[in-house]
Each structure stands twice: as structure tokens, then as C-alpha cells.
C-alpha positions as CSV (number, residue, x, y, z in Angstrom):
1,M,-76.6,12.4,28.7
2,F,-79.0,15.3,28.3
3,N,-79.2,18.0,25.6
4,L,-82.1,20.4,26.3
5,V,-82.2,24.1,25.7
6,V,-85.0,26.5,26.8
7,L,-84.7,30.1,25.7
8,T,-86.8,33.2,25.6
9,G,-85.7,36.0,23.4
10,R,-86.5,38.6,20.7
11,L,-86.1,37.9,17.0
12,T,-83.4,40.0,15.5
13,A,-84.9,40.0,12.0
14,D,-88.0,38.7,10.2
15,P,-87.6,34.9,9.7
16,E,-87.6,33.7,6.1
17,L,-89.0,30.3,5.0
18,K,-86.7,28.3,2.7
19,T,-87.0,24.8,1.4
20,T,-84.3,22.1,1.0
21,S,-83.7,20.4,-2.4
22,N,-86.1,17.7,-1.1
23,G,-88.8,20.2,-0.4
24,I,-88.5,20.3,3.4
25,P,-89.4,23.7,4.9
26,V,-86.6,25.3,7.1
27,T,-85.9,28.6,8.7
28,T,-82.8,29.9,10.3
29,F,-82.9,33.0,12.5
30,S,-81.3,34.5,15.6
31,I,-82.8,35.7,18.9
32,A,-81.4,38.2,21.3
33,V,-81.3,36.7,24.9
34,D,-80.3,38.8,27.9
35,R,-78.0,37.3,30.4
36,R,-78.7,37.6,34.1
37,Y,-76.9,40.4,35.6
38,R,-76.4,42.0,39.1
39,S,-77.5,45.4,40.0
40,G,-75.0,48.0,38.8
41,E,-73.5,45.7,36.1
42,E,-74.0,46.3,32.4
43,R,-76.6,44.1,30.8
44,Q,-75.1,41.6,28.3
45,T,-77.0,40.1,25.4
46,D,-76.2,36.9,23.5
47,F,-77.3,36.4,19.9
48,I,-78.2,32.7,19.4
49,T,-78.9,31.0,16.1
50,I,-82.0,28.9,15.9
51,V,-82.9,26.4,13.2
52,A,-86.5,25.2,12.8
53,W,-87.8,22.5,10.4
54,R,-91.1,21.5,8.8
55,Q,-94.3,22.7,10.5
56,S,-92.3,24.7,13.1
57,A,-90.5,26.6,10.4
58,E,-93.8,27.4,8.7
59,F,-95.4,28.5,12.0
60,I,-92.5,30.8,12.9
61,T,-92.3,32.5,9.5
62,K,-96.1,33.0,9.4
63,Y,-96.7,34.4,12.9
64,F,-93.4,35.9,14.1
65,N,-91.6,39.1,13.1
66,K,-88.5,41.1,14.1
67,G,-88.8,42.1,17.7
68,N,-91.4,39.5,18.8
69,L,-90.7,37.6,22.0
70,I,-90.5,33.9,21.3
71,G,-90.1,30.8,23.5
72,I,-87.9,28.1,22.1
73,E,-87.3,24.5,23.3
74,G,-84.8,22.5,21.5
75,S,-81.2,21.0,21.6
76,I,-77.8,22.3,20.8
77,Q,-76.3,21.1,17.5
78,T,-72.7,21.6,16.2
79,R,-71.9,21.7,12.6
80,R,-68.4,21.8,11.0
81,Y,-67.7,23.4,7.7
82,Q,-65.0,25.2,5.7
83,D,-65.3,28.9,5.1
84,K,-64.5,30.6,1.7
85,N,-60.9,30.9,2.7
86,G,-60.6,27.2,3.5
87,N,-60.5,27.6,7.3
88,N,-62.2,24.9,9.4
89,R,-65.1,26.4,11.4
90,T,-67.7,25.1,13.9
91,A,-71.2,26.5,14.1
92,F,-73.3,26.1,17.3
93,E,-77.1,26.2,16.7
94,V,-80.2,25.4,18.6
95,V,-82.5,23.1,16.7
96,A,-86.1,24.0,17.8
97,S,-88.4,21.2,18.7
98,N,-91.1,23.4,20.2
99,V,-91.9,27.1,19.8
100,Q,-94.4,29.3,21.7
101,F,-95.8,32.8,21.8
102,V,-94.5,34.5,25.0
103,E,-96.4,37.8,24.7
104,S,-99.8,38.6,23.4
105,K,-100.3,40.2,20.0
106,R,-101.4,43.4,21.7
107,D,-98.2,43.5,23.8
108,S,-96.0,42.9,20.8
109,A,-97.6,45.8,18.9
110,G,-96.3,48.2,21.5
111,S,-99.6,49.0,23.3
112,D,-99.5,51.8,25.8
113,A,-101.7,49.8,28.2
114,A,-100.3,49.2,31.6
115,P,-99.1,45.6,32.2
116,A,-101.4,43.5,34.3
117,S,-100.4,43.5,38.0
118,F,-101.3,41.0,40.7
119,S,-101.4,41.2,44.4
120,N,-102.3,38.9,47.2
121,A,-105.9,39.4,48.3
122,D,-107.0,39.6,51.9
123,V,-109.6,37.2,53.2
124,N,-111.9,40.2,53.8
125,D,-111.9,41.0,50.1
126,F,-114.3,38.1,49.3
127,T,-118.0,37.8,49.8
128,D,-119.4,34.7,51.4
129,L,-121.9,33.0,49.0
130,G,-123.4,31.0,51.8
131,D,-125.5,28.1,50.4
132,A,-125.4,29.3,46.8
133,T,-125.5,26.6,44.1
134,D,-123.9,26.7,40.8
135,D,-127.2,28.0,39.3
136,D,-127.0,31.1,41.5
137,L,-123.5,32.1,40.4
138,P,-123.3,35.0,37.9
139,F,-120.9,33.2,35.6
């Protein structure tokens, strides 16, 4: 059996670091993840709860804020509990095992710079260096 989740989404609020009674750092936050959609269809967004522990929790609360794009790798966990009215409930969460920056600090700050674009180069776009050695290269 296999339980692996990979998500990229934006934080819906600033994450807050908490500690358990045993002193273990933890943070719980949600990310907004767009679903794939077809042209002409309305975009749909899922709000997914993420739980991170220990160093991951400290890293997230130190370097991520509301609106930042984050990459999460983890597994789905279910948790059963009773609400304040005594009703049985089930919570679905992603327990993060790995988190990553997905955009640069400049991009997350709302820079007006145009995003990088790439194109396929033509063979004529390059200069032949002939018998140049590594010592002749400008870099």
C-alpha cells in the first residue's frame, strides 16, 4: 500500500508555531490548491489542512507567510474526534514530511518584473569555440 501526497499551494494564513506538552514544535495551517479545469469551466479551489512537526514546523513558521507558494510532500492522516455537541467527526490532514520553496523571495513579494521565458535556440545562435580550452572560456 502507498500513501504519498505531493501538493503545491498558497498559504491561507500566517502559520503559527505551537508546542505540545512534551515540548515538540508543531504547526497546523491550510493551503489553497487549484484543481485542474478545462477551458470555459470555473476554477475550483480546495483548502487542505497541513500538519508539520519538529524542524519542518519551525522552518515553515520562520520562512513562510500568508500567500506564499509552498511545496508539500507528505501522507494523508485521518483523525477521529467528538465535537463540542458530542457528534463523531473525522478530520483528514496531510502530515508534511518535506516542504520546499516554490517561488523566489522576489516573486512572492509581488515584483513587477516579467517572469523568465525560455525558447528553443537554433543551432545558428551559437558560436563555435574551435579548439578553445577551459582556460580560454570567459567563465
